[in-house]
Structure formats: C-alpha cells, structure tokens
C-alpha positions as CSV (number, residue, x, y, z in Angstrom):
1,M,-52.5,-135.4,109.4
2,N,-54.9,-133.6,109.2
3,V,-55.2,-129.9,110.0
4,C,-56.6,-130.3,113.3
5,T,-53.6,-132.7,114.5
6,L,-50.4,-132.6,115.7
7,K,-47.9,-135.5,115.7
8,V,-46.0,-135.7,118.8
9,G,-43.4,-138.9,118.3
10,N,-46.3,-141.6,118.0
11,T,-48.6,-139.4,119.3
12,L,-51.8,-137.8,117.4
13,L,-52.9,-135.2,119.2
14,D,-56.6,-133.8,118.0
15,Y,-57.2,-129.8,118.6
16,S,-60.3,-129.8,116.4
17,Q,-61.6,-129.5,120.5
18,P,-59.6,-127.4,123.0
19,L,-56.8,-129.1,124.5
20,I,-55.2,-128.6,127.8
21,M,-51.6,-128.0,128.8
22,G,-50.4,-128.7,132.2
23,I,-47.6,-126.3,133.5
24,L,-45.0,-128.2,135.9
25,N,-42.2,-125.5,136.5
26,I,-39.2,-127.2,138.1
27,T,-37.7,-124.2,139.3
28,N,-37.3,-122.1,142.4
29,D,-38.4,-118.5,141.2
30,S,-41.4,-119.1,138.6
31,F,-44.1,-116.4,139.8
32,Y,-46.8,-118.6,140.8
33,D,-45.7,-121.8,142.4
34,G,-41.6,-121.9,142.4
35,G,-39.9,-123.9,144.1
36,Q,-42.5,-126.2,144.9
37,Y,-42.0,-129.3,142.5
38,L,-37.8,-129.2,142.7
39,L,-37.8,-132.7,143.7
40,L,-38.3,-135.3,141.7
41,D,-41.0,-137.2,143.9
42,S,-43.1,-134.0,144.3
43,A,-42.9,-133.3,140.6
44,M,-44.5,-136.8,139.7
45,K,-46.9,-136.2,141.9
46,Q,-47.7,-132.9,140.2
47,V,-47.8,-134.8,136.9
48,Q,-50.0,-137.7,138.0
49,L,-52.6,-135.2,139.1
50,M,-52.8,-133.2,136.2
51,L,-53.0,-136.0,134.1
52,D,-55.8,-137.3,136.2
53,E,-57.3,-134.5,136.5
54,G,-57.4,-134.4,132.8
55,A,-54.3,-132.6,131.0
56,D,-53.7,-133.7,127.0
57,I,-50.2,-132.0,127.4
58,I,-47.9,-131.8,130.1
59,D,-45.7,-128.5,129.8
60,V,-42.2,-129.0,131.6
61,G,-40.1,-125.6,132.2
62,A,-36.7,-125.5,134.4
63,F,-36.3,-121.5,134.0
64,S,-38.5,-118.4,135.2
65,S,-39.5,-116.1,132.3
66,R,-41.4,-113.4,134.5
67,P,-40.5,-110.1,133.9
68,G,-37.3,-109.0,135.1
69,A,-35.8,-113.1,134.7
70,H,-32.4,-113.4,133.4
71,L,-32.4,-116.8,131.0
72,V,-30.0,-119.4,131.9
73,S,-27.8,-121.8,130.4
74,A,-28.4,-125.3,128.3
75,E,-26.2,-126.7,131.1
76,Q,-28.4,-125.7,133.8
77,Q,-31.8,-126.5,132.0
78,L,-30.7,-129.8,131.2
79,E,-29.4,-130.5,134.7
80,S,-32.9,-129.8,136.1
81,L,-34.8,-131.4,132.6
82,Q,-32.9,-134.6,132.7
83,P,-34.3,-136.4,135.2
84,V,-37.9,-135.2,135.4
85,I,-37.9,-136.4,131.5
86,T,-36.6,-139.6,131.9
87,E,-38.5,-140.8,135.0
88,I,-42.2,-139.3,133.3
89,V,-40.9,-141.2,130.2
90,K,-40.5,-144.1,132.4
91,S,-43.2,-144.0,134.2
92,L,-45.7,-142.4,132.4
93,P,-45.0,-143.4,129.0
94,D,-48.3,-142.1,127.5
95,A,-48.0,-138.7,128.4
96,V,-47.8,-136.0,126.3
97,L,-45.0,-133.8,126.9
98,S,-43.8,-130.2,125.9
99,I,-40.5,-128.4,127.2
100,D,-39.9,-124.6,127.9
101,C,-36.3,-124.7,126.0
102,F,-34.9,-122.5,123.3
103,H,-31.6,-123.9,123.2
104,G,-30.9,-126.4,120.3
105,S,-28.2,-128.6,122.6
106,V,-31.2,-129.0,125.0
107,V,-33.8,-130.6,122.2
108,N,-30.5,-132.6,121.0
109,A,-30.4,-133.8,124.6
110,L,-33.6,-134.5,125.7
111,S,-34.9,-136.3,122.0
112,D,-32.7,-138.8,123.2
113,I,-35.3,-139.6,125.7
114,G,-38.1,-139.5,124.2
115,P,-40.6,-136.9,122.2
116,F,-41.7,-133.8,122.7
117,I,-43.4,-130.2,122.0
118,V,-40.4,-127.3,121.9
119,N,-42.3,-124.5,123.7
120,D,-39.6,-121.6,123.1
121,I,-40.5,-118.4,124.3
122,T,-38.2,-116.8,122.1
123,G,-39.2,-117.3,118.9
124,F,-35.6,-118.6,118.1
125,S,-34.0,-115.3,119.0
126,Q,-31.6,-116.5,121.7
127,D,-30.2,-119.9,119.7
128,A,-30.6,-120.1,115.9
129,S,-29.7,-123.5,116.2
130,I,-33.1,-124.9,117.8
131,L,-34.4,-124.7,114.2
132,E,-31.8,-127.1,112.9
133,A,-32.6,-129.2,115.9
134,V,-36.4,-129.1,115.8
135,S,-36.4,-129.7,112.0
136,D,-34.0,-132.5,112.5
137,K,-36.2,-134.0,115.7
138,G,-39.7,-133.8,113.6
139,C,-40.7,-131.8,117.4
140,P,-44.2,-129.5,117.3
141,Y,-42.7,-126.0,118.0
142,V,-44.4,-123.4,119.9
143,L,-44.0,-120.1,118.0
144,M,-44.3,-117.3,121.0
145,H,-44.5,-113.5,120.3
146,M,-42.0,-111.3,122.5
147,R,-40.0,-108.7,122.3
148,G,-36.5,-108.7,123.8
149,T,-35.9,-111.1,127.2
150,P,-38.0,-111.5,129.8
151,A,-35.1,-109.3,131.7
152,D,-36.3,-106.0,129.7
153,M,-39.4,-106.8,128.0
154,L,-41.8,-104.8,130.0
155,T,-39.3,-101.8,127.9
156,Q,-40.7,-102.4,124.6
157,T,-44.2,-102.6,124.7
158,D,-44.7,-99.2,122.2
159,Y,-47.0,-100.4,119.8
160,S,-49.0,-98.7,117.3
161,D,-51.6,-101.8,116.8
162,V,-50.4,-104.1,119.1
163,V,-52.6,-107.4,117.3
164,F,-51.8,-106.3,113.7
165,E,-47.7,-106.0,114.8
166,V,-47.9,-109.1,116.9
167,I,-49.4,-111.2,113.8
168,D,-46.9,-109.5,111.0
169,D,-43.9,-110.9,113.5
170,L,-45.6,-114.1,113.8
171,I,-46.1,-114.4,109.9
172,M,-42.3,-113.3,108.6
173,K,-41.0,-115.9,111.2
174,I,-43.3,-118.9,110.3
175,Y,-41.9,-118.4,107.0
176,K,-38.6,-118.9,108.3
177,L,-39.9,-122.2,110.3
178,K,-41.2,-123.2,106.9
179,S,-38.0,-122.8,105.1
180,K,-36.6,-124.8,107.5
181,G,-38.9,-127.7,107.1
182,I,-40.8,-126.5,110.3
183,D,-44.8,-127.2,109.7
184,Q,-46.0,-128.0,112.8
185,V,-46.4,-124.8,114.2
186,I,-48.6,-123.8,117.6
187,I,-49.1,-119.9,117.9
188,D,-48.5,-118.1,121.5
189,P,-49.4,-114.6,120.9
190,G,-47.1,-114.1,124.2
191,F,-49.7,-112.9,127.0
192,G,-47.5,-110.2,129.2
193,F,-44.6,-111.0,127.4
194,A,-43.5,-107.3,126.1
195,K,-47.4,-106.4,126.6
196,T,-49.3,-104.1,128.7
197,T,-52.6,-105.1,130.7
198,T,-54.2,-103.1,128.2
199,Q,-53.0,-104.8,124.9
200,N,-52.7,-108.1,126.6
201,F,-57.0,-107.8,126.8
202,E,-56.4,-105.9,123.4
203,M,-55.1,-109.4,122.3
204,L,-57.5,-111.5,124.0
205,R,-60.4,-109.6,122.8
206,K,-59.2,-109.6,119.1
207,L,-58.2,-113.5,119.3
208,G,-59.7,-114.7,116.5
209,A,-57.7,-112.1,114.4
210,F,-54.8,-114.8,114.8
211,D,-56.5,-117.1,112.4
212,V,-55.4,-115.6,109.4
213,L,-52.2,-117.4,110.5
214,E,-53.8,-121.1,110.2
215,R,-51.8,-122.3,113.5
216,P,-53.4,-123.6,116.8
217,I,-53.5,-121.2,118.8
218,M,-52.1,-121.3,122.3
219,V,-53.5,-119.2,125.3
220,G,-51.2,-118.4,128.4
221,I,-52.7,-116.2,130.6
222,S,-53.1,-118.6,134.0
223,R,-52.7,-116.7,136.7
224,K,-50.9,-114.1,134.9
225,S,-51.0,-109.9,136.3
226,M,-53.4,-108.8,133.6
227,V,-55.8,-111.4,135.6
228,Y,-54.6,-110.1,139.5
229,K,-53.8,-106.7,138.6
230,T,-57.0,-106.1,137.0
231,L,-58.6,-107.6,140.5
232,S,-56.1,-106.0,142.9
233,T,-54.9,-109.1,144.1
234,D,-52.0,-111.6,143.6
235,P,-51.4,-114.5,141.7
236,K,-52.6,-117.1,144.7
237,G,-55.8,-115.2,144.3
238,A,-56.1,-115.5,140.5
239,L,-57.8,-118.1,140.5
240,N,-61.5,-117.1,139.3
241,G,-60.4,-114.4,137.4
242,T,-57.9,-116.6,135.3
243,T,-61.2,-119.3,135.0
244,A,-63.4,-116.0,133.4
245,L,-60.7,-115.3,130.9
246,H,-60.0,-118.8,129.8
247,M,-63.9,-119.0,129.1
248,A,-63.2,-115.7,127.3
249,A,-60.2,-117.3,125.3
250,L,-62.3,-120.5,124.1
251,M,-65.3,-118.3,122.7
252,N,-62.7,-116.2,120.8
253,G,-61.0,-119.3,119.1
254,A,-58.2,-120.6,121.8
255,D,-57.4,-124.4,120.6
256,I,-55.0,-124.7,123.6
257,L,-54.9,-124.0,127.1
258,R,-51.4,-123.5,129.0
259,V,-52.8,-123.4,133.0
260,H,-51.7,-123.8,136.1
261,D,-55.2,-125.4,137.4
262,V,-55.7,-128.2,135.2
263,K,-59.3,-129.4,136.8
264,E,-60.8,-126.0,136.4
265,A,-59.7,-125.7,133.1
266,V,-60.9,-129.0,132.1
267,E,-64.6,-127.6,134.0
268,T,-64.1,-124.8,131.6
269,R,-64.0,-126.3,128.5
270,T,-66.4,-129.0,129.6
271,L,-68.9,-126.1,130.1
272,W,-67.7,-123.9,126.8
273,A,-68.3,-127.5,125.0
274,Q,-72.4,-127.5,126.1
275,L,-72.5,-123.5,125.0
276,Q,-71.3,-125.0,121.4
277,S,-73.7,-127.6,121.6
278,P,-77.0,-126.9,119.1
279,V,-80.2,-126.6,121.0
280,K,-82.6,-130.0,120.9
281,H,-86.2,-129.1,120.5
C-alpha cells in the first residue's frame, strides 16, 4: 500500500487525486436534507444517484451533528443504519462506504455486513471502545477535531491560534491511534465544530499547514453556516458558495471533499485538475 492509498476491505482507494465523498443523511433533523432519505427506497435512489454522478465514497449517517444537536445511542444508530448498509452492500457491492459513528458496538455490528471507513466526529472522546473496534476490524478512521459535543461546541471557540491548536490536538490523538495499531487515519479539521466563521476561514486559508500531520485531509464545508451566513442566505441557497470554497479547498491541498452535491463537486475537481496541468505549447 503506497502513501496515497487507503484500504477499505479489499478495495484500495487512491487519493493521489482528490476524492469525493457523498453524504447520505438518514435522519430527520440534519441541517440541510433532514427527512429526505428516511425510507429505504429513497435512500438507495440517492446512493445510486451519487455513484452515477461520480462519488468515490458514500458517507452514511444516522444522527445530526448540527449545532445544538444531542448525540444518540448506539441502539438508535444501528436501528437506522443496519437496513441501509445491508441493502447497499447487497445491491451495490462495489460502493465504498464511510459510516458516521462513535460507538465501538456500532463498528462491530456493522462490520459483520461489510467493510467501511469509520467517520468519528467525536475524536474517540465519547466511547473509547471505538479504538479497539477500529483496530480489530482494520477500518480506516476519520479523526475529526471538535471541542465538547454538538450540543455545547459553539461555547468552546476560545482559541489563541486556531490552526496551531487544532493541529496540536490532532497530533496527540494520532499518537494515541498509533498506539492502538491504527495507521489508516484521515484528518478532518472539523469546520463548524467549535469554530467561529472567522476561524473556519482561517483554517481553510491555511489548510496546507495540516500537511505536517502526513495524513490525507478531508474537508467538510458543504452548505455549512460559514458559507450561507457569509452570503446572507440559508443552506438551500449555499450551493454556489460551497462550490467556490470547494475550489479553494482543493487549491489549498484537500484530499477528500465531503459533499451533499456530488455532480458539482466532481465538476469542481475536474476544473481543478485542469488548472494543475502543465501548459503545452
């Protein structure tokens, strides 16, 4: 496995060119598309659409992490996740999955269905047993930075230097992951999680600083408040702004874009790639 590859089950994901992770929210209270994909049929149609549009990874979540939201139990997550994951693995066996979860029991239960990336917004702060599960199952692990929980994170934005402090925290957690034998780590700086709009833009502007961690960098800014509040709109009106910032993220070194709108993100990546091409005379 080379330095630009992640192994998910028997699939090797090459991130030498940026990857697009499409979001599937199977919850009724997500900030943008809550309630749209609660039924299995609608969820599967959305997965197929995102794959057709060029998604490299499908990220499935069964809880909202919007500001003020409360984290849900493992049992609640499994009740929502198991039917969808089972159907995706059965009907679309080549799809590469990522699952939003933070309980070791969820990782263990869903691993019986198929392989996936673990996308843990809590940075293993809510359930330490997730590290044993991830290590045992050999899952790639998304390490996201957040202070507190979604319920109280917006009260914890008192950084002296947001980029330095986020990187410092992530370094300490990477050491912990390595001690558990977890080497396939994706870094998510946690845009919108215990950061103000100003701090979010500071991190995006200095995204290249996260290269010091020597791990692929995932950016999740799709339709978030840093976009729609800056543009005086709402999540539904934030596609154009999201696309603009996705280009900025790619220009600044993002390896994975986590997005609601796959087609537009794929087009952005195509244009970014053309910008990287050497001029031919």
